[in-house]
C-alpha positions as CSV (number, residue, x, y, z in Angstrom):
1,M,-190.2,-74.2,-27.4
2,D,-189.2,-75.5,-30.8
3,N,-185.9,-77.2,-31.4
4,K,-184.5,-74.6,-33.7
5,A,-185.1,-71.9,-31.1
6,L,-183.3,-74.0,-28.5
7,A,-180.3,-74.5,-30.8
8,I,-180.1,-70.7,-31.3
9,I,-180.5,-70.0,-27.5
10,S,-177.6,-72.3,-26.8
11,Y,-175.2,-69.9,-28.6
12,I,-176.3,-66.7,-26.8
13,T,-174.4,-67.0,-23.5
14,I,-173.4,-69.8,-21.2
15,I,-176.7,-69.1,-19.3
16,G,-178.6,-69.6,-22.6
17,W,-176.6,-72.9,-23.1
18,V,-177.7,-74.1,-19.6
19,I,-181.3,-73.1,-20.4
20,A,-181.3,-75.0,-23.7
21,L,-179.7,-78.0,-22.1
22,I,-182.5,-78.1,-19.4
23,L,-185.4,-77.4,-21.9
24,D,-184.2,-80.0,-24.4
25,T,-186.2,-82.8,-22.7
26,K,-186.7,-84.8,-25.9
27,K,-182.9,-84.9,-26.5
28,D,-183.3,-83.5,-30.1
29,P,-180.2,-84.3,-32.3
30,L,-180.1,-80.7,-33.7
31,V,-180.1,-79.1,-30.2
32,R,-177.6,-81.6,-28.8
33,Y,-175.3,-81.0,-31.8
34,H,-175.3,-77.2,-31.2
35,L,-175.0,-77.6,-27.5
36,R,-171.8,-79.6,-28.0
37,Q,-170.4,-77.3,-30.6
38,Y,-171.0,-74.1,-28.4
39,L,-169.5,-75.8,-25.4
40,M,-166.3,-76.4,-27.3
41,I,-166.2,-72.9,-28.7
42,F,-166.8,-71.4,-25.3
43,L,-164.1,-73.5,-23.6
44,V,-161.5,-72.8,-26.3
45,G,-162.3,-69.1,-26.1
46,L,-162.0,-69.1,-22.3
47,V,-158.6,-70.8,-22.4
48,L,-157.2,-68.6,-25.1
49,G,-158.3,-65.5,-23.1
50,F,-155.6,-66.3,-20.6
51,I,-152.8,-66.4,-23.1
52,P,-151.4,-62.9,-23.7
53,I,-151.4,-61.4,-27.2
54,I,-151.4,-64.6,-29.4
55,G,-154.4,-66.0,-27.5
56,W,-156.2,-62.7,-27.8
57,I,-155.7,-62.6,-31.5
58,L,-156.8,-66.3,-31.8
59,N,-159.9,-65.3,-29.9
60,I,-161.0,-63.4,-33.0
61,V,-161.0,-66.7,-34.9
62,V,-163.1,-68.2,-32.1
63,L,-165.5,-65.3,-32.4
64,V,-165.8,-66.0,-36.2
65,F,-166.5,-69.7,-35.3
66,W,-169.2,-68.6,-32.8
67,I,-170.9,-66.5,-35.5
68,M,-170.7,-69.4,-38.0
69,G,-172.3,-71.7,-35.4
70,L,-175.0,-69.3,-34.6
71,I,-175.8,-68.8,-38.3
72,Y,-175.9,-72.6,-38.8
73,A,-178.3,-72.9,-35.8
74,I,-180.5,-70.1,-37.3
75,Q,-180.7,-72.0,-40.6
76,G,-181.4,-75.3,-38.7
77,Q,-178.3,-77.0,-40.1
78,K,-176.1,-79.6,-38.4
79,K,-172.9,-78.2,-39.9
80,A,-169.6,-78.2,-38.0
81,V,-167.5,-75.1,-37.6
82,P,-163.9,-75.6,-38.8
83,I,-161.6,-77.6,-36.4
84,L,-163.7,-77.2,-33.3
85,G,-167.0,-78.6,-34.5
86,D,-165.7,-82.1,-35.2
87,L,-163.7,-82.2,-31.9
88,A,-166.8,-81.2,-30.0
89,Q,-168.9,-84.0,-31.5
90,K,-166.2,-86.5,-30.7
91,H,-165.3,-85.5,-27.2
92,F,-168.6,-84.2,-25.7
93,T,-170.7,-87.3,-26.2
94,F,-172.1,-87.0,-22.7
95,I,-174.4,-84.2,-23.8
């Protein structure tokens, strides 16, 4: 599977993320970048889902970030989504 396809798969669901993580045996920088970014988007969305009203509204912003990240993966770009992208690259270095 090509690296761009793995980057795209990592955004589909958390199961897609796990599949992309397992299939990225060459540890491609593009795939790893999008793996980290989606993990941050997923975790923030999960936490915000438990906060009534305000969290639910902020989840719309997280949805927009997810769409942006998916578009960047489709284009093959290593471009960070606002706020969360840089945090992901800084804190998820283990991926």
